[in-house]
N, C-alpha and C positions, 0 to 999 in steps of 0.2 A: 511839623514839629520844629520848634525853635532851637537854634544851636546854643550849646552851653558856652558861657563866656569863659575864655581861658584865663586862669589865674596867674598873675605875674608873680614870679619867684623873687624875693628880696633877700639879699645876702648882707650879713652884718660882719664887722671885723671881730674876729675872736683871737687875735694875736697870732694867727697862723701865717706862714710865709706866702701862701697863694690865697688871694681873697679878692672878691669884687668890692672895690671901695666906693661904688656909686651911691650906696644908701647909708653911709656911716654917720653923716651929720643930719639929723632930722630936727627940724624946728630950731636950728642954730645950736643945738646942744650935742656935744659928743657922746657917744655910748659909754656906759659905765665900764670900767676896766674889769676884765674877767679873771685875771690871775695876777698875783702880786710877785714881787721879786723873790720873796722867800719861798713861795710855792714853786716857782721856776727852778730855784736853786735845789730844793728838795727833790724835784723830778729829775734834775740833771744827776745828782749824787745817787739816786735810786738806780738810774740807768748805768751809771759807772760801776756800781756794785755788781750788777749783772754781767758786766763785761770783763771783770778782772780775771776770773778763772779761764774763760776761752782765750784771753790774751796771753796768759802765762803758758797755757797749753801750746799755743802757736809758737811762742818764742822758744820753748823747749824743743818742739819738733824742728824748727829751723836750726837750732843749735846742734841737734843730733845729725841732721843732714849735712851741716857744715863739717862736723868732725868726721863723719863717714867719708865725705869727699876728700878731706885732708889725708885720711888713712889710705884711700885708694891711690892718690897721687904720690904718696910716700913723703910728703913734706910736713907731716905731723911731728916726727922725731927730729 
C-alpha cells in the first residue's frame, strides 16, 4: 500500500502579529490587503465601547477601597 504524500501547509499574512512570512510573496506579487485602516479603526472603537463599563466599575471599586482604607487609618478627616 503506497504512503499518502503529506500536504505542506502554506501560511499567508493576514495582518496579525504572529505569522509565517515564508509564503507571502508569490510570483513577485504581494498578497492583497485584507483589512483597511477604516475597518481596523471601527474594530478598535467597538472593542473600546465594550471595555468602558468594566473600566468604570474597576475605578469605582478602587476608589471605594481607597476611601475605606483612609477611614480605617483615620486620615480621611
